[in-house]
N, C-alpha and C positions, 0 to 999 in steps of 0.2 A: 503494499499501499506506499502510495507517496502523495504529496500534498499535491493539491490544483491551484493554479494563482485565481481562479475562478470562485472556488470554496476559502479563498482566506479573502480575497477582495468583498466579498459578503460577509464574512466575519468583520472586519475592517468598518463598512460603509453602511451598514444598512441600517434603515431607520425599525425595523421592528425585531425586535427583542428575539421573540418565538425564531425567525429567519436564522439571524444571527446566531444561535444556540443552537439550533440544527445541522449548519451551516459546521458549527464547531465541530458538536458531536460526529458527522462524516469525516471531519479533517482527522480525528483522532481515531477514527474506526469504533466509537466504545458502542455497544448494541442496547444503550437505555438514557434516556432524556427526561428529567418531569423537574416541576416545581415543587420544593421543598415543601414536605407534608404538612407541617407545623407550621407553616403559613406568614414563612420570612421573606424578603425580598427575592433569595437565590433560588437556582434553578442548577437543578444535580447532573452532572455527568457521569454515570458510573460506568466503570472499564467492565472488560471481560468476555470472554470467546461466545456469547449468548447471552439471554434476557438472563437464563436460570442463573449462569455463573457469576451476573453481576447483582444480582439479588444479596451475594452474599457479603461483596463487596462493599467499602467505605466510598464516599462520592466525592469531585470532586465538585468545588461550588462555585455557582458561574454570579457575576453579578455585574449592574452597570450603574455608571455615576458621572452624575456632570461634571463633578468637581473636577474630573481627570484631564478635564479640555483643557489646551492652550498653558498646562503649568509645566515646570520644572523639575527635576526629579524631587531637587529639595523642598518645594512647594507640596507636591505628591506623597513625599512621607508624611512631611508635615502634618496634613489632611487625615492622613490614616493613621497617626499614630495620636488624634486630639482624641480627648473625650468621646466624642461623641459616636467615632468610629471605633473607638477602646466598648463601647458596652454593645454596639450595632455589630460588626465582626466578631470579637472575641467575645462577647457575649455570649451570639449565636453560635460558638464553637463548643465552648465549655457548658452548657443547656442542651445538648444536642444527646441524645442515648447513642451507643455505641455502633450501631449501624445505620444510622444517620450523622454522624459526624465528622466532616469534611476530614480528608489527608489534607489539600491546598484549596486556597481561593487564587479565582484567578475573576481579574475584575477589568471591565473594559470601560472606556470611555464612550458616553454616549455623542454622537459626533452633530453639532447643528446643520452641518453642510460639509459637503465633500472637499472645500477647501481648510474646514479646522483641520487643525491635528489634536492628538491626546498621548497621555502614556499608559501602558495595559500594565498592570500590576501583580505581583504574584506574592503570594502570603503565604507563609508556610507555619501554623499556629504552632507552639508550645506548650510546656508548663509557664504559666507568669504573662502577664499584659502582652500586646503586640511593642514588637521592641523595633528600631532600627534594624537587626540584623534580621529581623525576619521578612522583612518587606525587600523587594527589588520593583524596580521601575523598567521601562523600557519603551523607546519609540518601537512603532511600527515597520520602521524598515529595520529595526536591530538584528545584527545576524542573532545576535546573542538570543532574544525572543526565540527567534524560528529553531534553534537549537531546542530550545527549552519546550517548545513544542512539539518539536519532532520525538525528544525524550518519553512527551506523554502521549505519544501514539499504543493504542491497544499491542500492537505485535513487536514496541521495547518495552513493555511495562512486563512483569513478573504478578502473576494478582497470588492476593494473597490468599489464604487459608481462612476457613469463617473463623476460626479459633481467636485469629490474631485481629481479624476484622477490619485492616488495614493494607494500602499495598507497600508492599517491602520496599525498599531504600527508595521512597519518595524523594529525600534527602538529594538523591542522585539526580531527581530532575529540578529540583531548584539548586543548587550549586551546582557549579561546573566542577563534575568530576576530579578528584585530587590524584592526581600521578606521580607527584615526586613530594618527595621528603622536606624538601625545601619549601615546597607552597604549604604543605602539610604544617610545618611548624608554624610560618607566617598565620596559618587559617587559626591553629590553635593557641597561638601568642595573643591574636586578638580575643578570641573569645579567653584567657586567663585573664586581658587588660579589664573584660566586663566583670568578672567575676569579681578580681580587685576593688573595681568601682562600685560595684554592688553591696558589698560587706560594711559599708561605714552607715549607708544609706539602711540597710535591713539592721544592722546594731543598734542604731539612734530610733528605730521604729518598735521596737523588741523593750519586753520588762526587762526590769534589772535580772531577775532570773534566766531570762531566756538561753536560750542555747548556745548565742555569737559570745556571749557577758560570759558565761560561766567557762567556755572556752576559754576567751581570752586568757581569764584569769585564770585558768590553768597554766597556762603557758607560761606567765608573767612570774608567777609563784615558784613556780618549779625549774625555769629552764632560765627565760631571760626579763629580768625586774624590770628593764629600763624599754622592752616592747613596748610599740603605740600602736592602736588600732588601726593607723592608714599612715605615710609619708609624702610630705607634697616632693622629695629629690628622686629621682628614680636610680639612684645608689643607693639608697639606703630600700633596708629591709623592713618589713611589719610584718603586724599579724593579717592584713589583709592578703598583702603577697605573699606569705607564706602559705596562707589557706589556699590562694588560686595559682599557685606554680602547684602543689600537691596533689591537686584534685584534679588539675588540667593533666597533669603527667600520669597521673597514676592509671585515669579513666585511656591514654593513648597505650600505656604497658598492658592495661587489662584485654584492649583490643587486639591489641599482638598476641598474647595468650590465649582468645578465643578463638581467633584465626588458625591461629597455627595450631592447635588442638582439633578442631573442627577438621583441618588435614589429615590430621595425624588418627583421628578416629572416625575418619568414612562419612562426616556430614559435609562437604564442600556444595553438596546441593540442595541442604538445607542445616544453612548454617545456624547456627546458636545466636536467636535473637540479642541486642545490643542495646539493652536499655537502661534505664535505672535502678530496676530491679533484679535485672539481673550481674552488672557489669563487676559486682563486688565480687560475686563469686568466683568470678574468671583469677582472682591474685590468690597467689599459695598463702599458705596461714603459717607464716612464718611469725608474726607477730601481733597479740591481742589487742595492741592499741590503734595497731592501725588498720585490723580490720574490722575496729570498732568506729574507724573515723570515716571510713569507706561507707560503713551500713549505716550509720547516720544517714549519707545523702542519700540513699535507698529509700532508707525508711521515714525516714523524716518528712512531715507533709510541711503545704506551703505556709502554714499559718506557726508552724515552728522555724523553717529555715528562709522564711518570705518570699512572695513571690518574683520579688526582682531575682533573689540569688538561685531561686529552682528553676525561672527560664535561664538567666544564663549558663547554666551546669548543663540544660538542655542542649542550649546550640552546639555542647563538646559533641553529645550524643549525635546530634545532626551531622556535625563536620565527620565524625568517625564512622559513619554509618553512610556517607556518601563517599569516604574514600574507599581507593581502591588498592588493597591491602597489596595482594601479588607485587601489584607497581612500584609500591612506598617499599618493600622486603625488598625486592629487584634494582632499587636504586642506591641501595649499599649495596657493597662488594655479599656477592651469594654468600661467600665461603667466610664470612661474618657468622658468628654465633648470636643464637636471637641476643643475649647478654649483653654482646657487645654493641647490635643496635639498640638497646634501650639509652644507652650511654652516650655513645654517638649522639644520637637524632635529640637528649636532652643540651647537647650543644649547640645547636641550629635555633634548636626551642628559646635554650636564654638570650642566643645573640638576635632573635626576633621578638622577643618578648621587653626584653630591660637592658641593650648592649652595656650600658653604663655600670649596671649592677653587675653584668657578668665581669667586668675589666675590676670594678671594686672588690669584689670579692671571690678575684682569685679561682675562678671555677674556671679553668681550665683544664682541658682531658688530657692525662698524664700520658705523657704515647706510651704505646704497648711495649718501643723498643727500652727505652729508659727501666720502664715495670718489669720487664722479663730481665734487663740485665742485674736489675736489684737483685731480683727475687732469687734467682741463679745463683745469685752472688753470695746470698746470705743461705742457702742450701748447701753451697759448697762449706763454705764458714763454719755450720754448723757440722757437718760433717768431719772437718780436719781440723779445727780448734776445739770442738765438743765432744769426739771421739762418737759421734750418733751416723751410723754409716745410713740410716734412712733419712736420714736430714729432714726435712722439713715434713714428712710425712710420721716420726719418732713421736709416738702417742704422747711423752714427755716435753714435747717442745711446745710452749703456750705461747700465742703471738697474739698482738696486738698493734692494729692503727690506730690511732689515738686522735687523728683528724682524715677519717676513710672518707670523707666526699660518697662518691657514687659507687662506692666499692674497686673501685679499678686494680686493685693491689691486694686486696683478698679474694678478689676474684682468680686471678692468675695466679694466688697460691690455691687455692681450691684445685683450680687444672692441673697443676704441677701433682699436686696428692694425686689424682683421681689417674691421671696416667701413672704417677708410679705402683697404685694399686693394682692396674691393669697388665703390668709388668712385675709385680712380685707380690700378688696377693695374700700367698701363706705370710710371708712374711709379717706384713700389715697387719693383720689378723689373730695371728698368732695368741692364744688365749682366750680366746674370742669363743662364745659358743655361736653366733649368728655370724659368720666367715662370707656373708655375701658385703657387696658395697655399700648396701646400706645399714648392712650391722657397725661396718666399721665408722661410716657417718654419723650414728648415730651414738656410740660407744667413744669414738675417737678423735671424733673429726671437731664436731661443731661443741664441747664441753670445753674447748682448747686455744678457738679462734675466735678473736674478738673485735669490733671495732666501736670505735664512738665518733656521735658527730651531733652537733648544734642544732644546726640549720636544718627543718624540720622537712625541705625537699630534696636535696643528697639521700639525705636518712632516708625515706620512703623510696629513691630507686635504691638504693644501696642493698634492704629486703628484696627487693623485688625483681634486681637482676641476679643475686645469690638464689634465691629461690628458686629461679626458673633453670638455672645450672644446674642446681640440686635434683631436681624434677623431671627435667630431662634425660639426667644422666639414670635415668631408678628411681629415685630417693623419695619417698612420701612422707612429710610430715605429719607426727602425732598431733592429737590435741594438745596435750601438754609440752611441748616442743619447740623450741624457737632458734630462732639466727641469733648469736651473739655481739648482734648491733644494737646498741642502745641509743638512745636521746640524752646526751648527757654535755655538762660544759668538761671539758675532758682537765682546763684550767681552772675549775673549783676548786673551792677549799672544803678535802674530803668531809671534817670533823663538823661543819655548819651544815652539811649536806645529811646526815647522820642523825644531829639536834633536830631537823627541819623535820625529818622522816616521823621523829617519834612525837611530833605535835599533828602529824595531819590523822586525824579521826573525823568518822562524820563528813566526807567530803565527797563532791558529787562524782559521777563512774567515772567518766574524760580525765577529770583531776587524779581520782583514784590509779589509774594506770599509769599517767606520767611519773606520778610520784613514785610508782613501782618500778619502770620503768628506769627512771634516776638512780632508784635505789639501788638496782643490781649492777646498775653500772658503776655506783663507787665503792661496792663491794669489791667488783672483781678490779679494780683499782687499786684498793688497798691491802686485796687479802691474796689475792693470784697471784703466783711467782710467773711473773711474765719473764721470756726469757730472750725476745724478737719484738724488739719495738720497728715497726716500718712505716715508712708514708710518705705525703706530701703535706707538709703543712702548711699553711695560709702564711700567708707573707703581707703583712700591714704596718707599716710603721707607725700609723695612730691607732692602736691597740686600743680595744674597749675591753680587752682582758684584763680588767688592774684590781683584782681583787688580790686582798693580803696576803693568800697562802704561794699564790705564783711569786708572786712578787718577792717575797722572801725567799721565793727559791734561788731567782736570777740575783737575787742582790748578794748572791758569792762571787758573780761576775764582776761587781763593782771591784774587788782585789783585785791585785799583781803582786807576786814575791812576797804577801803579808800585807800591803798596805795600797790606801784607797787608790784609784786610777787618777784621781785630781782633775778628772771631767769637767769642763765649763757644762759640757749639756753633751751627757751622754745617751740622749733618748733613741738612740738607736738598738739599744740594748732592751729597751721594752717594744720591739716589731715584736709579732708573733710567732712569727719562724725561731726567733731567740728562745722565748717561753715554751716553744715545745719541744725543742731541742735541752731545755735545763728538765721539761718535765722527761723526759725518756733518760734521761740520766740518771734522774731520783729513782725511776722506776725499775733502772735494771743494777742501781746503788741496791736498792732494796731487795733485791733477790741474789743479790752475790756474782753475778754470774750473768751474761746474756750479751746480746747484739743490739745496737741501735744503726738503723740505715734509713737515712732519710736523704731525699734529694730537696735544697734550700736555695736560696738565694746566697752568691758564694761571696756577699760581701764581708762574714765575717774571719775570712781567712787573711785579711793582710792590713784591713780596715783598724787603726790604732786603740780604738775604743771598747773594741772585742778584747783586745790581749789580756783581759783576766780570764774570759770565756775559756780562750784557747786553753791558757794553762790551766785552767781548773777543768776542763775535758780530758788533759792530755794527763794528770793526776787521775784521773776516776778508772779511765780505761785503761787498758794495758795495750792495745793496739791499735790504731787510727790507720785510715785508707780513705786519701779525699782523691776524686777523681773528678776534678775541675772540668765540665763542659762548656766555659768561659759563656760568647754568646751576648757581652755587652754591651749592646746599640749606644749604651751612653759611652762606653769607653772609645767607640768606635773600634775595635779589635778586628786583627785579618789573623787571617790562618798563616802557617810558614811562607807562602810564595808569596803574601801579599795581596791572599782573595778576599773574597768574602766572608768573616765568620759570622753564621747564625746561631739561634736558641732553639733550642730545640722545643720549647717552648712557642708562643705567639706573644714574647712580653718582650719587654727592653731591659730588665734585670739578669743578668749573666748567673747561671746554676751552675751548683755541682753536688754530686754523690758523697757523703759520708757513710764510711762502714767503722764504725765503733766498735772494737771486743774488749769483754770485758773477761778474760781468762790467758792464761798464759805469759810470754815474754814480752816486753816493751820494746816497742817499736814505732815508727811512724813514717807510712808510705806515702806517694804523690805521683799523681801519673793527671795530663789532660791531653782535651782533644781540641782540637779546632778544626772548621770548617764549616760546608753546607750543612742544612737540616739534613737533606739527604742524607748526606755523609756520613755523620754523625750515629742516622738511625739505623744505617749499613753497617758501621764499627761495632754500636753496640749490638744490634740482632746477632752476626757474626762472632763476636768476640766472647768469652767465657772472661770471669775472674780470671782462673788463673794464667790467661792467655794477655792478661790485661800488663805492660808496662809498668811497673812502679821501680819509683827510685829513693831513695831512704833521705828522708829530710832530718835533719837535727836543729830544731826551732831553739833560740837562745832567749836567757832575759833579755831587754824588758818588752820584747812583741812578740817572742814565740811564736813568729811566722808560719803559717803553711801552705810556703809556696817555694817555690825556687828562689835560689839565693847563691850566689857567688861566695862562700863563709869566708875566702881569706879577705873581699874587700869588705863584706860586712864586718868584719874585725877593725878595720881599716877605720872605716866608715863611724863606726858607733863609739870611737876615741873621741870624736870629735864634739865639742857642746853644741845640746839642740836650742836654736834661735831663740825659745822661750827662754833657754836656763842662761843663753847673753841678755835677752831684753825681756825681762819677767814681767812687766807691767805691761799688758793687749787685752785686745780685744776685738768681735768682730765689727763689722764695718755698720754704717746704720741700715735698721732695716724699716722701711715706711710702714709696708702691706697697701700703697696707695701713690706709688708714684709717678701716675698722672695730675694726682691732684697739688702733691707739694712740691712739684720738681716745675721747670719751665726755662723753655731758653728767653723769654722775655719777662722782666721785672714787673709790668706791666699786668700783664695778663693775671701772674703770680698772685699780685698785690688784690685785684678784684677777688680770686676765687677767697683768697682767706679774710677778705671781708666782707663779703656775699656768706661766707661761714660764721663769722662772729654777729652777724645781724639777724637778732631772733624773730623780728618781722618776716623776714620771707621763712614759708611755710616748711615744715619738716619733709614732706615729700616730694613737694617744689626742689628744693634743693638736691637730692637724695638723687631723684632724677635727673637733675641738672648735667650735676659730676658725678654721676653713678658711683656712691658710695656706698658703703653695706658696713652692718656693725661686724665686729671681731672679736675673737673671746675675751680681749683687755680692754678692748676700744669701745665705745658706744657713742652715736654720733652724737645723739641729744645732748649724754651729760657733757663728754668735749665742746660742744657747741656754747653750753650754759657756762661753764669753764673757761673760753676763752672772748666770752663776751665780757667776760666780769675782768679780764686782763686789760689795764690803763695801758700799759708795758707791750702789748700785742706785737705794736711795726717793731720793737726793739729785734724780732730773731728772724726778719729775714737777712741772709746770707748767701752763699755760693758756697758748692757743694762739688768736689770730684764725681761723677757719674760713670763713666766710663774711661778710659787712658785716652789724655789728653783733652777731657770733654768735660769741661766745667759748667756748673747752670748754676741759675738762680732757683734758689733752696728758701722754704721755710721750715727753721729749726724749733719746734716746740713741740711737748710732749702729749697736746690739747691737737697735735695735728698727724703725729708718728706715732708708732706702733715702739719702735726699740731706738730712741733718740740714740741711746750708748755715751749719756752723757760724762759716765766715768773715764772715758777715752777721748772723746770729742772735747770736752773741757783745753783740754790740751793742745788743739789743733786751732782753737779758733784766733789763737793767736798765729801772724804766718810768718813768724820766725820761727817756729819746729818746723821739723820735716819726721816723716813717718816712714817707713818701709809696710807696706804691702803686700801680704803675703796668701798662698793658699796652703791648707795643712796636710791635704791630700790631692792626688792628680785621679782623674776620672778617665781625661782621652788617651789616646795613644797619639805618641812621638813625644821629644824630649822635653825635658821639664821647660818651662818658662812662666811661671804663676807667681812673677817678682815685682814690683813696682813700687815708683816712690809719690808721695803725695805731701803739700804743706798747705792741705786745705783740710775741712768735712771732709769726709771720704764714705759712699753709698757702700754696702755688702758686696755687690755685683760688682766691683769695676774692674776687677782683675777678672773675672768668670759670672756666666751665670749658671754653672752647672751648680745643683745642692753642694755636693762634694769639697768643690772648688769657692764656697766663701770665703772672702778676703777678710784677713784679719790685720790689725794698723797696730803695730810697731813703735808708739813715739821716739823719738831719741832723750827727749827733756820733760820733765813733766816738773809743774808749775805749780806754788802753794793756791790752795785753794781759797778766794776772797772771801767767800762768806766763812771759816772758818778763824774765830780772833787771833787762834793759835799757831796760826800760820803765817798772818799777813808778814813781819818780818822774814820769810824764807825766803829761801833766791830759788830760783831753777835748779831743778838736779839732774845729771843725767842717770837715765831710764836703763843704767848695765846693773849687773848683778855682780857682788862685791866679788865671790870667786870667781865670774871671768876676768873682771879687771885684776886680780892679784894673776891668773895664768897670761894674762896678755905683757904684764909688767914680767913677769920672769923671761917668759919667750923671748922680750925684746930686752931688756934690761933697764927698760924705761916706763912710762903711763903716757900714752899719745892723748891727744885734744879725743872729746866724745866727738867730734865730728869727723876727725882721721878714724877712728874705728869704725865709724857708721861708713864712711865711704869705702874702706877695707873690705867691708862685708857685702856692699854691696857690688863691689867688681866680682867677687869672687863667687857671687850668683848668678853672676855675666858672662861666667868662662864656660866657653863653649867645653871642654873636656869635663871640667866639674859637674854639668848636667849630663854627660855622656855617661862618663865612668860612675857614676851615683846613679844612674836612670832610675834602676830597680827601689831603690830606696826612698828616692825624693816621692815616689807616689805614695808612700806609705803614711810620711808623717814630717812636721816642720822641718826644714832644711838644718844641715849642721853646718858648724864655722870653723872648716879647717883653719888653725893658726900655724904663724911661719916667725920661724926663730932668726929669720932673715932681717934686717931691717932695711935694706936696701931695697929688695922685691917689699915687703910690707908696704915702703913709702909711695914707690912705681905704682903698686894696687891700689892704693888709695887715691892717688893722684886721676887712676883710669878709674874710679868711681865718681870723684865728683866731678869730673865729667860729664859721666853719664846722671848724675842727680842733676846737674844744671840744664841740661837737654832736656830731661825728663819732666822737669819744671818748668818748662819753657823759659830758661834765663840765661841758657847760652848765649854769647855774642857771634856764635856761628851760624844763628839759626836765622842769622839776618842775609846771609851767601844764598839765597834762592836759587835752587836748580832748576825750578819749572815755573812755567805760563800758562796762567789760564786763556785760553782761548772760547771768547763767546764765538757762538755759530748762531745767533738770532731764537735761543731755549731761554731769555731772561733770566740765566743761572737759577735754574728751578731742578732741585731733584724728583727725578721724576721715578715711579713706581718702576722695579724691575732694572733700575740703574743703582750704581754707578757698575759702569764697565771697563773691564782694563785692555788697552788691545794698541801693540804697534810703541809701547812707551808711553799711552794718555789713558788718562781716569773719564771716561766719557760721562756726564752725570745726567744726560737727559735726550730723550730721542732726534733732537733737533741736532746734537752734536756739542753741545756746550763742553767743553774738557780740560783739563788739567795736562799740558803736556809738558815727556821730559821727566816721566816717574819711572826709575828703574824698577822691573820686574821683580829683586829682590829686596826690594822697598814696599810694592803691594803685596808680594807675600808674606813679607816680617809679620810675625804672631806676637803680642803681649799678653801672657795670659790666657787666654779662651777666645783673643779677638783677635781676627783680622786688620788690625789697624786702620791702614789707610782705606779698609770697604766699609769697617763699621760705622766710623766717623760722619763718612757721608750718607750711609745708608740710613741711619738714625735722623737724619734731618730728610728725609722724603717728605714730596711736597713742600716744601719749605724754600725761599729764595735764597740766594746764598747772598750776605754784604760784602761790600769790601774787605770787611775786619773777615768774617769768615775764610773768603779766599784767600787773604793772608796768613789767618791761621793755621790754614789746608796745604798751604804751600812750606810753611816751620815745621810741619808734622812730620812731612816729608822727609825736610833734613835732619830731624832728631831723630828717626829712625835709620837713613842714611847712616849718620854719625854715629851710632848706637852700633849698627853691624860694621863699621870701623875699629869701633873702641873694643866690641868683644873680640874681634881677631887678635887685635895689639894684646890683650890682656893675657890670651894663652902664650901670643910670643913672650910675654913677659914672665912667664912662669916659665922654671926650666926643666921641672920631671913632676911629677905624681909619684905617691904622695906629698904634698908639698914639705919641707921641711924651712 
């Protein structure tokens, strides 16, 4: 049967309803048309092969509406979801008996003339009121409409059984059939957002003892005290988000389970109906808490869950019924196991649902080659270091993944053990009555393998995935048996958890289930003799796990060699991955022996803040294997041949594998791997732990570095004093948190902003919008405005500040406008007669070290680099008395050199040079190309050290070079007047265009017209100070601005300064006869 244009034209243009309905019946090939027997405005078309069969099917309701003429899609939707149509259409739907309840509504416009146009609407009702997602509207000529009408034809439909009283897969008509995993992920993500949006509405409507109120209280009490009902930020999780993700993804998993079971059990032609009543039964019985949650979706009525929530959940059933599961599963690699599909699809789903959340939570699929390598390595270590030939299959080896997420590591462990069972069943089941795989799982697998997870969605997926694997391998869960995966905060205080549990009496069922879940997890955490702690813990520099128990454990990392670290801002030790390493170390220490196997951020291997952590780990474990996989895009690492080095994850931060063994002899071994992601995957897949080429490390005090080093150079370098031991009073530069507001090229612009800020007549909202201001933790706009408004001396705080190399800008220096003014150090630079070194503590980028410059003004923290690890520290030469302290009024400025250093230099030279001369000498040393290359590995790790010479002639020569450099960099050298470039205008009005500057043929072109600086040497153009290519950066920061004559001359002087810097650096190396300096 095919469409005829004549029939379609009658359906479209006839003025007679009966004629139009009859033409539509013929078009679809249905045997019956009739008016609704209960007197509504709708005509019924009943599908079937004949009238007798049609009497047993549910109808499609056809209606005619003048309101659908000459309207847009949004106008049609607005009309159809208005209260009147809610009553007329949805009210009609819910008030019909089963055999009279339409499965779909087809609404046609009543056209007053052939010239008029209208929109055809399809409505697929579900539970709850009509919503946008249940409505589709089309123009008559829309191919999508023709496609749906064709799918409604009799020869395309599967006729329902009398018992079901509906057309199966009617969603297949309404929705475009979903054939790819990516499209399904998008559809499910949209439905999940609808659930998330519905929850706060239902919550507000239900009583305090309502279902959602009780469920939220349960989560807050037992798991996440700070959990909010909803969140405005996509990056933050909330109760609504957790519930939406869990339900949406569980239903997808149930659909996969049911589909595969139907195929396996021969129900391809009569598949299990997938709806709200049956879906939860498709899920494995691995956990009573999850079963109850999913059962609630099935059994609770609209009065309990709310119509909007029920409706949003119904959309997911409709989407999944319209999905061609065979196509979805084949869209993945058909060689993948179903449990792999479950997790891989979660990545696609979360990326479509909330990509920012995916990034923030670190929910990244741990690549199988990484998991494989780690699990196989631990298996070998268990065999060789603990004399257990069965490895991870040994029934005495208790395993915990403390941040198991979706269970990737645990699944691979299950698979490895299953493979070993297939190879040696007798060895694994010795002593068991039931020697089957089911017997082994029940007695020797489930009781000793555990996972902890705090977030509901991955926790649920982990249960589903592992349960699916066990089911596929022939194991069936008993009613009283569960997986050892627990919803619990690994980093929570155990004692607090136990005390809380004792008070949990007469609580609601769901809360009781969550409480029992957490209590069981706490028992495992404390009492089980865990031998292997393995996984991929989360990375979060802004950790929310701040309870006293884990902070107390991590506190041991704040000491090295028995002394406090002395770090000014040791915040990196509060990263979540550090806390999980500390937890794993504690758990293995409690057991007395075992293995810690994590893949984490590799920053702890050499960052000086982590030196106490490294020493503590070395003291706790006998053997440590470090496999640095690199991939740090922030460092711009390359492979040995200079090719691109990629991360094994899709993240910027480099990673490393740590295998720490508490047993046997003391040793520390290191290996690393550079290259493309594919190359690294191949190496990890093909190599074994024993084939990895490790080298021995001998970490030394005070840094205990876990990276490769030249031990001879290390001894030489560490004999020099560090700059913070030479110049002991220092601090990071100014951090405003609103550079755009307190910095400007023009004084007048800045003055007007600050004047507006303190003018309380200007409304708060107007000011915030005009200047894009936001509150921070320690800076609140309203309070700061009021404070500055009351300050009569407010105009005295306009000054200048070094913003970037050679870039001095107008600046407002007051704590009411700036978060971190660093007055303790900047007070010594307000007097321009002072000078200071600007240095970074660590180097995050590849290439030779160049993180040094000089300043004689207030200085911003990113003046030397905008990389977090390369924050600029300010080391002033002189310290001035505080005029606000009476006891210091009679004091004079004093050099900021330590007594110990002054004694050393006096002993070395036989006299004490002037402070300025010492300063110049240090500045020259730091600009020695040989110094930078010879000590490159060490300069990445901590503040630079200062080699001292006993040769006074060499000292003086270097000091002279340093003085020249200081004069050049402070723009005070007379050499700067000898310009080597010319500015050649070419009609561009000296404006710096976007995409410029560009360097070509010894010229720096600043705009499309071709205005340029001629005579710029290539080595000058490519020269870096800190993290900035100076010749480019200074101009690029002036994009859209017109360069004044002063600007042009200043840039020309920068070119001279850089040219002379290069020449002076060469002279420094010529002056130094050999290294080390004597």
